[in-house]
C-alpha positions as a Markdown table, in Angstrom:
| # | Residue | x | y | z |
|---|---|---|---|---|
| 1 | Unk | 23.2 | -79.3 | -147.7 |
| 2 | Unk | 23.9 | -75.6 | -148.2 |
| 3 | Unk | 27.6 | -74.7 | -148.6 |
| 4 | Unk | 29.1 | -72.3 | -146.0 |
| 5 | Unk | 30.1 | -69.0 | -147.4 |
| 6 | Unk | 33.9 | -68.3 | -147.3 |
| 7 | Unk | 35.5 | -65.0 | -146.5 |
| 8 | Unk | 37.0 | -63.5 | -149.6 |
| 9 | Unk | 39.0 | -60.4 | -150.5 |
| 10 | Unk | 37.8 | -57.0 | -149.5 |
| 11 | Unk | 36.0 | -55.3 | -152.4 |
| 12 | Unk | 38.4 | -52.4 | -153.1 |
| 13 | Unk | 36.0 | -49.9 | -154.7 |
| 14 | Unk | 32.8 | -50.2 | -152.5 |
| 15 | Unk | 29.6 | -48.7 | -153.8 |
| 16 | Unk | 30.1 | -44.9 | -153.6 |
| 17 | Unk | 28.2 | -42.9 | -156.3 |
| 18 | Unk | 31.4 | -42.5 | -158.3 |
| 19 | Unk | 31.8 | -46.3 | -158.5 |
| 20 | Unk | 28.1 | -46.9 | -159.5 |
| 21 | Unk | 28.5 | -44.2 | -162.1 |
| 22 | Unk | 30.9 | -46.6 | -163.9 |
| 23 | Unk | 28.9 | -49.8 | -163.1 |
| 24 | Unk | 25.6 | -48.5 | -164.4 |
| 25 | Unk | 27.3 | -47.5 | -167.6 |
| 26 | Unk | 28.0 | -51.1 | -168.3 |
| 27 | Unk | 25.8 | -53.0 | -170.8 |
| 28 | Unk | 25.9 | -56.4 | -172.4 |
| 29 | Unk | 27.0 | -54.8 | -175.6 |
| 30 | Unk | 30.0 | -52.9 | -174.1 |
| 31 | Unk | 31.0 | -55.5 | -171.5 |
| 32 | Unk | 30.0 | -59.0 | -172.7 |
| 33 | Unk | 30.1 | -58.8 | -176.5 |
| 34 | Unk | 32.3 | -62.0 | -176.6 |
| 35 | Unk | 29.4 | -64.0 | -175.0 |
| 36 | Unk | 26.4 | -62.7 | -176.8 |
| 37 | Unk | 26.6 | -64.7 | -180.0 |
| 38 | Unk | 26.4 | -67.9 | -177.8 |
| 39 | Unk | 23.2 | -67.0 | -176.0 |
| 40 | Unk | 20.0 | -68.8 | -176.9 |
| 41 | Unk | 16.4 | -67.7 | -175.9 |
| 42 | Unk | 15.7 | -70.5 | -173.6 |
| 43 | Unk | 18.9 | -70.4 | -171.5 |
| 44 | Unk | 19.3 | -70.3 | -167.7 |
| 45 | Unk | 22.0 | -67.7 | -166.9 |
| 46 | Unk | 23.8 | -67.0 | -163.6 |
| 47 | Unk | 25.3 | -63.5 | -163.4 |
| 48 | Unk | 27.9 | -63.4 | -160.6 |
| 49 | Unk | 28.8 | -60.0 | -159.1 |
| 50 | Unk | 25.8 | -58.4 | -160.8 |
| 51 | Unk | 26.0 | -55.1 | -159.0 |
| 52 | Unk | 23.3 | -52.6 | -160.0 |
| 53 | Unk | 21.9 | -55.1 | -162.6 |
| 54 | Unk | 22.4 | -53.3 | -165.9 |
| 55 | Unk | 24.2 | -56.2 | -167.6 |
| 56 | Unk | 21.9 | -58.6 | -165.9 |
| 57 | Unk | 18.9 | -56.9 | -167.4 |
| 58 | Unk | 20.4 | -56.9 | -170.9 |
| 59 | Unk | 21.1 | -60.7 | -170.5 |
| 60 | Unk | 17.5 | -61.3 | -169.5 |
| 61 | Unk | 16.2 | -59.5 | -172.6 |
| 62 | Unk | 18.4 | -61.9 | -174.7 |
| 63 | Unk | 17.0 | -65.1 | -173.1 |
| 64 | Unk | 13.2 | -64.2 | -173.1 |
| 65 | Unk | 12.2 | -67.8 | -172.7 |
| 66 | Unk | 14.9 | -68.4 | -170.1 |
| 67 | Unk | 15.8 | -66.9 | -166.8 |
| 68 | Unk | 18.7 | -64.9 | -165.3 |
| 69 | Unk | 19.7 | -65.1 | -161.7 |
| 70 | Unk | 21.9 | -62.2 | -160.4 |
| 71 | Unk | 24.2 | -62.9 | -157.4 |
| 72 | Unk | 26.2 | -60.3 | -155.4 |
| 73 | Unk | 27.9 | -60.3 | -152.0 |
| 74 | Unk | 26.4 | -56.8 | -151.1 |
| 75 | Unk | 22.7 | -57.0 | -150.2 |
| 76 | Unk | 22.3 | -53.2 | -150.6 |
| 77 | Unk | 23.2 | -53.1 | -154.3 |
| 78 | Unk | 20.7 | -55.8 | -155.1 |
| 79 | Unk | 17.9 | -53.3 | -154.3 |
| 80 | Unk | 19.2 | -51.1 | -157.1 |
| 81 | Unk | 19.5 | -54.2 | -159.4 |
| 82 | Unk | 15.8 | -55.0 | -158.7 |
| 83 | Unk | 14.8 | -51.4 | -159.5 |
| 84 | Unk | 16.7 | -51.6 | -162.7 |
| 85 | Unk | 14.9 | -54.7 | -163.8 |
| 86 | Unk | 11.5 | -53.5 | -162.7 |
| 87 | Unk | 11.9 | -50.3 | -164.7 |
| 88 | Unk | 12.5 | -52.3 | -167.8 |
| 89 | Unk | 9.5 | -54.5 | -167.1 |
| 90 | Unk | 11.5 | -57.7 | -167.0 |
| 91 | Unk | 9.9 | -60.7 | -165.2 |
| 92 | Unk | 12.5 | -63.4 | -165.9 |
| 93 | Unk | 15.1 | -62.2 | -163.4 |
| 94 | Unk | 15.8 | -62.9 | -159.7 |
| 95 | Unk | 18.5 | -61.7 | -157.4 |
| 96 | Unk | 20.2 | -63.2 | -154.4 |
| 97 | Unk | 23.1 | -62.7 | -152.0 |
| 98 | Unk | 25.9 | -65.2 | -152.6 |
| 99 | Unk | 29.7 | -65.9 | -152.6 |
| 100 | Unk | 31.3 | -67.1 | -155.8 |
| 101 | Unk | 33.6 | -69.3 | -153.7 |
| 102 | Unk | 30.6 | -71.3 | -152.4 |
| 103 | Unk | 27.6 | -71.1 | -154.7 |
| 104 | Unk | 24.4 | -72.4 | -153.2 |
| 105 | Unk | 23.2 | -74.2 | -156.3 |
| 106 | Unk | 23.3 | -77.9 | -157.3 |
| 107 | Unk | 25.8 | -79.2 | -159.8 |
| 108 | Unk | 24.8 | -78.7 | -163.5 |
| 109 | Unk | 22.2 | -75.9 | -162.9 |
| 110 | Unk | 22.9 | -73.2 | -165.4 |
| 111 | Unk | 23.5 | -73.0 | -169.2 |
| 112 | Unk | 25.8 | -70.0 | -168.8 |
| 113 | Unk | 27.6 | -68.7 | -165.8 |
| 114 | Unk | 28.9 | -65.1 | -166.3 |
| 115 | Unk | 31.2 | -62.9 | -164.2 |
| 116 | Unk | 32.2 | -59.4 | -165.2 |
| 117 | Unk | 35.1 | -57.6 | -163.3 |
| 118 | Unk | 34.7 | -60.1 | -160.4 |
| 119 | Unk | 37.8 | -62.4 | -160.3 |
| 120 | Unk | 40.2 | -59.4 | -159.8 |
| 121 | Unk | 38.4 | -58.9 | -156.4 |
| 122 | Unk | 38.1 | -62.5 | -155.0 |
| 123 | Unk | 40.4 | -64.2 | -152.5 |
| 124 | Unk | 40.7 | -67.4 | -154.6 |
| 125 | Unk | 39.9 | -67.0 | -158.3 |
| 126 | Unk | 40.7 | -70.6 | -159.1 |
| 127 | Unk | 38.3 | -71.9 | -156.4 |
| 128 | Unk | 35.7 | -69.4 | -157.8 |
| 129 | Unk | 36.2 | -70.8 | -161.3 |
| 130 | Unk | 35.8 | -74.4 | -160.0 |
| 131 | Unk | 32.5 | -73.3 | -158.4 |
| 132 | Unk | 31.4 | -71.6 | -161.6 |
| 133 | Unk | 32.3 | -74.8 | -163.6 |
| 134 | Unk | 30.4 | -77.0 | -161.0 |
| 135 | Unk | 27.1 | -75.3 | -161.4 |
| 136 | Unk | 27.4 | -75.1 | -165.2 |
| 137 | Unk | 25.5 | -77.8 | -167.2 |
| 138 | Unk | 27.5 | -80.1 | -169.5 |
| 139 | Unk | 28.0 | -78.3 | -172.7 |
| 140 | Unk | 27.3 | -75.0 | -171.0 |
| 141 | Unk | 29.5 | -72.0 | -170.9 |
| 142 | Unk | 31.6 | -70.1 | -168.3 |
| 143 | Unk | 32.1 | -66.5 | -169.4 |
| 144 | Unk | 34.6 | -64.2 | -167.5 |
| 145 | Unk | 35.9 | -60.7 | -168.3 |
| 146 | Unk | 38.3 | -58.7 | -166.2 |
| 147 | Unk | 40.4 | -55.6 | -166.6 |
| 148 | Unk | 44.2 | -55.6 | -166.5 |
| 149 | Unk | 45.4 | -52.5 | -164.7 |
| 150 | Unk | 49.0 | -52.7 | -165.7 |
| 151 | Unk | 48.0 | -52.9 | -169.3 |
| 152 | Unk | 45.9 | -49.7 | -169.1 |
| 153 | Unk | 47.5 | -46.9 | -171.1 |
| 154 | Unk | 46.9 | -43.2 | -171.7 |
| 155 | Unk | 48.1 | -40.0 | -173.4 |
| 156 | Unk | 49.4 | -37.5 | -172.7 |
| 157 | Unk | 52.0 | -38.8 | -170.1 |
| 158 | Unk | 51.1 | -37.9 | -166.5 |
| 159 | Unk | 53.1 | -38.5 | -163.4 |
| 160 | Unk | 49.9 | -38.1 | -161.5 |
| 161 | Unk | 48.3 | -41.0 | -163.3 |
| 162 | Unk | 51.5 | -43.1 | -162.9 |
| 163 | Unk | 51.0 | -42.5 | -159.2 |
| 164 | Unk | 47.4 | -43.5 | -159.4 |
| 165 | Unk | 48.2 | -46.8 | -161.1 |
| 166 | Unk | 50.9 | -47.6 | -158.6 |
| 167 | Unk | 48.6 | -46.8 | -155.7 |
| 168 | Unk | 45.6 | -48.6 | -156.9 |
| 169 | Unk | 47.6 | -51.8 | -157.5 |
| 170 | Unk | 49.1 | -51.6 | -154.0 |
| 171 | Unk | 45.7 | -51.1 | -152.4 |
| 172 | Unk | 44.0 | -53.7 | -154.4 |
| 173 | Unk | 46.6 | -56.4 | -153.6 |
| 174 | Unk | 46.6 | -55.4 | -149.9 |
| 175 | Unk | 42.9 | -56.1 | -150.0 |
| 176 | Unk | 43.5 | -59.6 | -151.3 |
| 177 | Unk | 42.7 | -59.1 | -155.0 |
| 178 | Unk | 44.7 | -59.1 | -158.2 |
| 179 | Unk | 44.3 | -55.9 | -160.3 |
| 180 | Unk | 46.1 | -57.5 | -163.3 |
| 181 | Unk | 43.5 | -60.3 | -163.5 |
| 182 | Unk | 42.8 | -59.9 | -167.3 |
| 183 | Unk | 46.1 | -61.6 | -168.3 |
| 184 | Unk | 45.6 | -64.4 | -165.7 |
| 185 | Unk | 42.1 | -65.6 | -166.6 |
| 186 | Unk | 43.2 | -68.4 | -169.0 |
| 187 | Unk | 45.8 | -69.6 | -166.4 |
| 188 | Unk | 43.3 | -69.5 | -163.6 |
| 189 | Unk | 40.8 | -71.5 | -165.7 |
| 190 | Unk | 43.5 | -74.2 | -166.6 |
| 191 | Unk | 44.5 | -74.4 | -162.9 |
| 192 | Unk | 40.8 | -75.0 | -162.1 |
| 193 | Unk | 40.8 | -78.0 | -164.3 |
| 194 | Unk | 38.8 | -76.4 | -167.1 |
| 195 | Unk | 40.2 | -77.7 | -170.5 |
| 196 | Unk | 38.1 | -76.0 | -173.2 |
| 197 | Unk | 39.1 | -72.4 | -172.8 |
| 198 | Unk | 39.0 | -69.6 | -175.5 |
| 199 | Unk | 40.9 | -66.5 | -174.5 |
| 200 | Unk | 40.2 | -63.1 | -176.1 |
| 201 | Unk | 40.5 | -59.5 | -175.1 |
| 202 | Unk | 38.7 | -56.2 | -175.9 |
| 203 | Unk | 39.0 | -52.6 | -174.8 |
| 204 | Unk | 37.1 | -49.6 | -173.4 |
| 205 | Unk | 38.5 | -46.4 | -174.9 |
| 206 | Unk | 37.7 | -42.9 | -173.6 |
| 207 | Unk | 38.9 | -40.2 | -175.9 |
| 208 | Unk | 36.2 | -37.6 | -177.0 |
| 209 | Unk | 35.4 | -34.6 | -174.7 |
| 210 | Unk | 32.4 | -36.2 | -173.1 |
| 211 | Unk | 34.0 | -39.6 | -172.5 |
| 212 | Unk | 37.2 | -38.0 | -171.1 |
| 213 | Unk | 35.3 | -35.9 | -168.7 |
| 214 | Unk | 33.2 | -38.8 | -167.5 |
| 215 | Unk | 36.1 | -41.2 | -167.0 |
| 216 | Unk | 38.4 | -38.6 | -165.4 |
| 217 | Unk | 35.6 | -37.3 | -163.2 |
| 218 | Unk | 34.6 | -40.6 | -161.7 |
| 219 | Unk | 38.2 | -41.5 | -161.0 |
| 220 | Unk | 38.9 | -38.1 | -159.5 |
| 221 | Unk | 35.9 | -38.5 | -157.2 |
| 222 | Unk | 36.6 | -42.2 | -156.4 |
| 223 | Unk | 40.1 | -41.3 | -155.4 |
| 224 | Unk | 39.0 | -39.0 | -152.5 |
| 225 | Unk | 35.5 | -40.1 | -151.6 |
| 226 | Unk | 35.0 | -43.9 | -152.0 |
| 227 | Unk | 35.8 | -46.9 | -150.0 |
| 228 | Unk | 39.0 | -47.2 | -152.1 |
| 229 | Unk | 40.1 | -43.8 | -150.7 |
| 230 | Unk | 39.4 | -44.9 | -147.1 |
| 231 | Unk | 41.4 | -48.2 | -147.6 |
| 232 | Unk | 44.3 | -46.3 | -149.2 |
| 233 | Unk | 44.6 | -44.1 | -146.1 |
| 234 | Unk | 43.8 | -46.7 | -143.5 |
| 235 | Unk | 46.3 | -49.1 | -145.0 |
| 236 | Unk | 49.0 | -46.5 | -144.9 |
| 237 | Unk | 49.3 | -46.5 | -148.7 |
| 238 | Unk | 48.6 | -42.8 | -149.2 |
| 239 | Unk | 47.9 | -39.7 | -147.2 |
| 240 | Unk | 44.8 | -37.6 | -147.9 |
| 241 | Unk | 47.1 | -35.0 | -149.4 |
| 242 | Unk | 48.5 | -37.5 | -151.8 |
| 243 | Unk | 45.0 | -38.7 | -152.8 |
| 244 | Unk | 44.0 | -35.1 | -153.5 |
| 245 | Unk | 47.1 | -34.7 | -155.7 |
| 246 | Unk | 46.1 | -37.9 | -157.7 |
| 247 | Unk | 42.5 | -36.6 | -158.0 |
| 248 | Unk | 43.7 | -33.3 | -159.3 |
| 249 | Unk | 45.8 | -35.2 | -161.8 |
| 250 | Unk | 42.8 | -37.0 | -163.1 |
| 251 | Unk | 40.9 | -33.7 | -163.7 |
| 252 | Unk | 44.0 | -32.1 | -165.4 |
| 253 | Unk | 44.3 | -35.1 | -167.8 |
| 254 | Unk | 40.5 | -34.9 | -168.4 |
| 255 | Unk | 40.9 | -31.4 | -169.7 |
| 256 | Unk | 43.6 | -32.3 | -172.2 |
| 257 | Unk | 42.0 | -32.0 | -175.7 |
| 258 | Unk | 44.2 | -34.8 | -177.0 |
| 259 | Unk | 43.6 | -37.0 | -173.9 |
| 260 | Unk | 43.1 | -40.7 | -174.7 |
| 261 | Unk | 42.7 | -43.6 | -172.2 |
| 262 | Unk | 42.4 | -47.4 | -173.0 |
| 263 | Unk | 41.4 | -50.2 | -170.6 |
| 264 | Unk | 42.4 | -53.7 | -171.7 |
| 265 | Unk | 40.1 | -56.4 | -170.6 |
| 266 | Unk | 40.9 | -60.1 | -170.7 |
| 267 | Unk | 38.1 | -62.6 | -171.6 |
| 268 | Unk | 37.6 | -66.3 | -171.4 |
| 269 | Unk | 34.8 | -68.3 | -172.8 |
| 270 | Unk | 34.9 | -71.9 | -171.5 |
| 271 | Unk | 32.8 | -74.9 | -172.6 |
| 272 | Unk | 32.0 | -77.6 | -170.0 |
| 273 | Unk | 32.7 | -81.1 | -171.2 |
| 274 | Unk | 29.5 | -83.1 | -172.0 |
């Protein structure tokens, strides 16, 4: 009998162009390297929170005799994911709307269950991990990677970016999420009853002129034009003027020739008992 979906946290970012500018940059190589050595050509993979499908498509190319299923809560973004896959000529991928808290698959269905930048946005990450574990085959893998906002660091110092970090954390938590998810992944997995957990970390770093302009520009735009901006104002966390000041601070930082920004990502690779 199908499981009833459960209301979860509000997705803080939404799908404004400034958000998708970041999401479509993501690849299996820059966002799932900790998993890639474990993939085999025949595997069945579930990609939760697949978004526009760039990582999903990469995973499908790595399991040519297998199949990848992409799941996302937002039906609209799946149209973009389907277009991504079609443009690359991939035929071993399908997409469906779903909720990680209540996956509509039988027990022991997938060889690998993957989620990138998802658990920071869900209402109950421990329940989500239990569901991911349930639909993983014995001997299979659960692979999760999430950023840790409090561990993000940059140079030169900027009071405007300090304000950005404080504001983002307040908005994300008011929406029911946990922006410092990266450091909590191992703890959540153990709380979900998963015993075989390997915890690692990796970073994204934006430092050269092109990277700095791209990263600062997307956050400058996201701060004033995305669903995150709307939620910041509607929730009483910031005024439009304060958002504009944070946006300006991002652009100022992006013009610093010695500007450097690092995003720490926590990772867990969990093996389901046979």
